[in-house]
C-alpha positions in Angstrom: 26.8 54.8 -38.9 28.2 54.9 -35.3 24.4 54.7 -34.2 23.8 51.5 -36.6 26.7 49.5 -34.8 25.6 50.8 -31.2 21.8 49.6 -32.0 22.9 46.1 -33.4 25.3 45.4 -30.9 22.7 46.0 -28.2 19.9 43.8 -30.5 22.9 41.6 -30.5 23.2 41.3 -26.8 19.3 41.4 -26.1 19.2 38.0 -28.5 21.9 36.6 -26.9 20.6 37.2 -23.4 16.9 36.0 -24.9 18.7 32.9 -26.3 20.2 32.1 -22.9 16.9 32.5 -21.1 15.4 29.9 -23.8 17.9 27.0 -23.4 17.6 27.4 -19.5 14.1 27.3 -19.6 14.3 24.1 -22.0 17.0 22.7 -19.5 14.0 23.3 -16.4 11.5 21.6 -18.9 13.5 18.8 -19.5 14.9 18.4 -15.6 11.3 18.9 -14.6 10.0 16.3 -16.9 12.9 13.5 -15.7 12.1 14.8 -12.1 8.2 14.2 -12.7 9.0 10.5 -14.3 11.3 9.7 -11.4 8.5 10.9 -9.1 6.0 8.7 -11.2 8.1 5.4 -10.8 8.8 5.7 -7.2 5.2 6.1 -6.3 4.3 3.5 -8.6 7.0 1.2 -6.8 5.2 2.5 -3.4 1.7 1.6 -4.4 3.1 -2.0 -5.9 4.9 -2.9 -2.4 1.8 -1.1 -0.5 -0.5 -3.3 -2.5 1.8 -6.3 -1.7 1.6 -5.7 1.8 -1.8 -5.5 2.1 -2.6 -8.5 0.3 0.2 -10.5 2.6 -1.8 -8.5 5.6 -5.3 -10.1 4.1 -4.0 -13.6 3.4 -2.4 -13.6 7.2 -5.9 -12.3 8.5 -7.7 -14.9 6.6 -5.7 -17.7 8.3 -5.6 -16.3 11.5 -9.4 -16.0 11.0 -9.4 -20.0 10.0 -7.7 -20.8 12.9 -10.1 -19.0 15.3 -13.1 -20.5 13.4 -11.5 -24.1 14.0 -10.7 -23.6 17.5 -13.8 -22.0 18.7 -16.0 -25.7 16.7 -13.2 -27.7 18.8 -14.3 -25.8 21.7 -17.7 -26.2 21.3 -17.3 -29.9 20.2 -15.7 -30.5 23.3 -17.9 -28.7 25.6 -20.7 -30.6 24.0 -18.9 -34.2 24.3 -18.2 -33.1 27.9 -22.1 -32.0 28.5 -23.3 -35.2 27.2 -21.0 -37.2 29.2 -22.0 -35.6 32.4 -25.6 -35.8 31.4 -25.5 -39.6 30.5 -23.5 -39.9 34.1 -26.6 -37.7 35.9 -28.9 -40.1 34.1 -26.6 -43.5 35.7 -26.6 -42.1 38.7 -30.7 -41.0 39.0 -31.3 -45.1 37.4 -29.2 -46.4 40.4 -31.2 -44.0 43.1 -34.5 -45.5 41.4 -33.7 -49.0 41.6 
C-alpha cells in the first residue's frame, strides 16, 4: 500500500508540474499574441504616418515644380521681349543710317 501511495504522490507531482508548464505556456502564448497585436498596430500607424509624409512631400514637390516652370516661362517671355526690343532698336538705327 505504501508503494501505491508513493506512486500516487509522484504522479500528483508530475501532474502538477505538467499543469504549471501548460499554464505558463498559455500565458506566454497570450503575451506573445498581445505583443504581436501591438506591433501590428504600431506598424500600421508608422506606415500611415510615412504615407502621409510622402504625400505631403509629393504635394510640396509638385508645387515647387509648378513655381519653377512658371518662373522659367516668365524668364523666357522676358528674354524674348527684351530680344525683340533690341532687334527693333537695331532696325531703327539701321534705317536711320540708310536714310
